[in-house]
C-alpha positions as a printed Julia matrix, in Angstrom:
265×3 Matrix{Float64}:
   0.02  -0.01   -0.01
   2.88   2.33    0.82
   4.59   1.66   -2.5
   1.35   2.35   -4.49
   0.81   5.71   -2.71
   4.45   6.67   -3.4
   4.06   5.93   -7.1
   0.81   7.95   -7.15
   2.58  11.0    -5.74
   5.42  10.71   -8.23
   3.05  10.42  -11.2
   0.96  13.42  -10.15
   4.01  15.63   -9.43
   4.99  15.29  -13.03
   1.66  16.83  -14.11
   2.0   20.1   -12.3
   2.78  21.93  -15.57
  -0.46  20.73  -17.18
  -2.23  23.6   -18.97
  -5.71  22.18  -18.11
  -6.23  24.37  -15.04
  -9.45  26.09  -14.07
  -9.22  29.2   -11.83
 -12.04  29.45   -9.4
 -12.8   31.35   -6.19
 -15.15  30.97   -3.27
 -16.18  33.06   -0.29
 -14.91  32.23    3.16
 -17.34  29.9     5.05
 -19.25  29.15    1.87
 -19.77  25.82    0.04
 -17.96  25.1    -3.18
 -18.13  22.07   -5.51
 -15.5   20.95   -8.06
 -16.92  18.91  -10.94
 -14.71  16.38  -12.63
 -15.89  14.48  -15.71
 -13.45  12.18  -17.57
 -14.41  10.39  -20.72
 -13.07   7.31  -22.58
 -12.26   5.26  -19.53
 -13.06   1.6   -18.77
 -15.91   1.0   -16.33
 -13.51  -0.19  -13.56
 -11.25   2.94  -13.7
 -10.27   4.61  -10.42
 -10.81   8.38  -10.04
  -8.48   9.97   -7.5
  -8.73  13.47   -5.92
  -5.58  15.01   -4.5
  -4.77  18.47   -3.09
  -1.65  20.62   -3.02
  -1.99  23.41   -0.44
  -0.92  26.97   -1.23
   0.62  27.37    2.17
   3.62  25.04    2.49
   3.41  22.19    4.98
   6.09  21.33    7.5
   7.88  19.07    5.01
   7.3   21.32    2.05
   4.47  21.39   -0.55
   3.2   17.9    -1.39
   0.16  16.35   -3.03
  -2.18  15.14   -0.3
  -4.62  12.31   -1.16
  -8.36  12.99   -0.58
 -10.48  10.39   -2.34
 -10.22   7.3    -4.53
 -13.65   6.87   -6.16
 -15.99   7.04   -3.13
 -13.33   5.94   -0.57
 -12.04   8.64    1.77
  -8.23   8.83    1.97
  -8.03  11.79    4.32
  -9.81  10.59    7.48
  -8.93  13.7     9.51
 -10.81  16.17    7.29
 -14.58  15.83    7.36
 -15.23  18.99    5.39
 -14.35  17.24    2.12
 -17.2   15.18    0.61
 -17.22  13.46   -2.71
 -20.22  12.5    -4.83
 -18.96   9.7    -7.09
 -21.54   8.65   -9.67
 -19.22   6.08  -11.26
 -19.35   5.07  -14.87
 -22.24   6.24  -17.07
 -22.82   3.75  -19.87
 -24.8    6.26  -21.93
 -22.22   9.08  -21.87
 -19.21   6.74  -21.49
 -17.8    8.99  -18.77
 -16.9    8.92  -15.08
 -18.26  11.74  -12.91
 -16.93  12.79   -9.49
 -17.91  15.98   -7.62
 -15.75  17.16   -4.67
 -17.56  19.49   -2.22
 -15.86  21.61    0.46
 -18.02  22.9     3.28
 -17.28  25.29    4.95
 -14.49  26.84    2.94
 -11.39  27.81    4.95
  -8.34  29.85    4.06
  -6.24  26.66    4.34
  -8.2   25.21    1.44
  -6.45  27.48   -1.07
  -4.31  25.64   -3.55
  -4.43  23.15   -6.37
  -6.93  20.32   -6.66
  -6.49  17.48   -9.16
  -8.87  14.86  -10.39
  -7.15  12.07  -12.27
  -7.77   8.48  -13.26
  -5.41   5.54  -13.03
  -5.35   5.35  -16.83
  -2.21   6.92  -18.35
  -3.96   8.07  -21.5
  -6.47  10.33  -19.66
  -5.97  14.01  -18.95
  -6.04  15.27  -15.39
  -8.46  18.06  -14.38
  -6.89  20.72  -12.21
  -8.5   23.55  -10.22
  -6.68  26.54   -8.73
  -8.86  27.57   -5.74
  -8.71  30.98   -4.2
 -10.58  31.95   -1.03
 -12.06  35.45   -0.9
 -13.63  37.49    2.05
 -17.25  36.77    2.76
 -20.09  39.28    2.71
 -23.67  39.14    3.95
 -26.46  41.69    3.74
 -29.27  41.76    6.26
 -32.28  41.68    6.54
 -31.73  39.62    3.39
 -30.09  39.56   -0.01
 -32.38  39.82   -3.08
 -35.56  41.83   -2.86
 -37.22  43.86   -0.09
 -40.82  44.98   -0.42
 -41.82  48.23    1.33
 -45.55  48.57    1.96
 -45.54  51.77    4.02
 -43.58  54.92    3.34
 -42.29  57.31    6.0
 -40.82  54.41    7.93
 -37.14  53.58    8.62
 -34.97  50.75    7.29
 -31.57  49.49    8.31
 -29.39  47.59    5.83
 -26.33  45.97    7.44
 -23.36  44.78    5.38
 -21.06  42.36    7.22
 -17.64  41.54    5.77
 -15.44  38.86    7.2
 -11.81  39.09    6.05
  -9.22  36.39    5.84
  -7.06  35.75    8.92
  -3.95  36.91    7.05
  -5.46  40.29    6.12
  -6.34  43.4     8.08
  -9.77  44.73    7.32
 -10.26  48.48    6.77
 -13.83  49.72    7.51
 -13.32  52.61    5.09
 -13.11  50.08    2.26
 -16.79  49.18    2.71
 -19.1   51.48    0.74
 -22.83  51.59    0.03
 -24.16  52.52   -3.41
 -27.7   53.4    -4.5
 -28.44  52.85   -8.2
 -24.71  52.83   -8.96
 -24.08  56.09   -7.12
 -22.07  56.3    -3.9
 -24.03  57.2    -0.8
 -22.71  60.09    1.31
 -20.99  59.07    4.55
 -23.46  60.96    6.8
 -26.03  58.24    6.03
 -23.6   55.45    7.02
 -22.97  54.39   10.57
 -20.16  51.83   10.97
 -20.15  49.21   13.72
 -16.78  47.5    14.1
 -16.6   44.02   15.6
 -13.2   42.33   15.89
 -12.93  38.9    17.41
  -9.93  36.83   18.38
 -10.67  34.15   15.79
 -11.71  36.27   12.84
 -11.71  39.73   11.42
 -15.19  41.1    10.93
 -16.78  44.47   10.21
 -20.48  45.41   10.01
 -21.41  48.6     8.15
 -25.03  49.7     8.64
 -26.94  51.98    6.34
 -29.82  53.84    8.01
 -32.61  55.03    5.75
 -35.0   57.3     7.6
 -38.45  58.35    6.29
 -38.53  56.06    3.28
 -39.83  57.66    0.07
 -40.33  56.53   -3.49
 -36.89  57.96   -4.28
 -35.33  55.26   -2.13
 -36.47  52.44   -4.37
 -33.92  50.77   -6.54
 -30.69  48.8    -6.2
 -28.54  49.06   -3.08
 -25.02  47.61   -3.32
 -22.42  46.98   -0.7
 -18.96  46.9    -2.17
 -15.7   46.01   -0.41
 -12.2   46.94   -1.46
 -13.03  48.46   -4.88
 -15.06  45.48   -6.04
 -13.14  42.6    -4.46
 -16.48  41.37   -3.29
 -19.98  42.88   -3.51
 -23.62  42.0    -2.9
 -26.86  43.84   -3.52
 -30.49  44.11   -2.48
 -33.42  45.51   -4.52
 -36.01  47.7    -2.72
 -39.37  48.56   -4.22
 -42.68  49.85   -2.95
 -45.61  47.42   -3.35
 -48.02  50.29   -3.99
 -46.06  51.55   -6.94
 -45.82  48.03   -8.36
 -49.6   47.49   -7.93
 -50.21  50.86   -9.56
 -48.02  49.87  -12.46
 -49.78  46.51  -12.82
 -53.19  48.18  -12.67
 -52.28  50.68  -15.32
 -50.78  47.91  -17.5
 -53.96  45.79  -17.04
 -56.13  48.73  -18.09
 -54.01  49.27  -21.25
 -54.2   45.57  -22.12
 -57.99  45.5   -21.59
 -58.45  48.58  -23.75
 -56.26  47.02  -26.44
 -58.25  43.78  -26.24
 -61.64  45.56  -26.55
 -60.35  47.61  -29.55
 -59.13  44.44  -31.26
 -62.5   42.75  -30.68
 -64.4   45.74  -32.15
 -62.12  45.72  -35.23
 -62.73  41.96  -35.74
 -66.53  42.46  -35.49
 -66.4   45.32  -38.05
 -64.4   43.12  -40.42
 -66.89  40.23  -40.07
 -69.83  42.58  -40.6
 -68.29  44.05  -43.76
 -67.47  40.58  -45.06
 -71.06  39.41  -44.57
């Protein structure tokens, strides 16, 4: 078993210069999946996942085994899960999906998916971990039913442990325009295990002018998320006006059809 593992490491080391590399990134604490599909393999082929960390280990940078088909090779890391579908007779391919949850800074590096067949090409992934961002009360769409009320939008950024977060790098935008600082109130929270900042945008006395796209951008676009705000009343008014136009158009079309039929008769 030791000899086989040694030969595996030697074979993979020779493939480091392979041009078949996909560059991907994922947010800290998020879930990311790497899809590996290899064609033209026999049904009994073995698909192996290995990992080379960006940060050197004690003995230098080496390929670390993760999975062989559905068998776990790294027993001490439960964040790595593989979904191995095996051989598909219709597509004549092997499919293996490696999922990492949650994503840590130590997960940065190269991931390789390779079969034990020498003629096949390895799939390599260069993974980079970025800061995480969350907007509350929620990302997506916020419906406002009543005007003249207040709304707080909080943007929380968690930086990597190797970086120092600067609260001034967090900015709010409304419809692609920067919001003046007097409307922003920062709350800074730093913990011993992470580096986190929450930037709260207070919107007092909501009006129809406050509808639109609100974006939180960190470090000149390194990471950003947005939320769309609209007033339900304005949407209903738009829908009502649209319905009236469609009804008028339908009645006019019906009258024209009746006139044509009458003339034809």
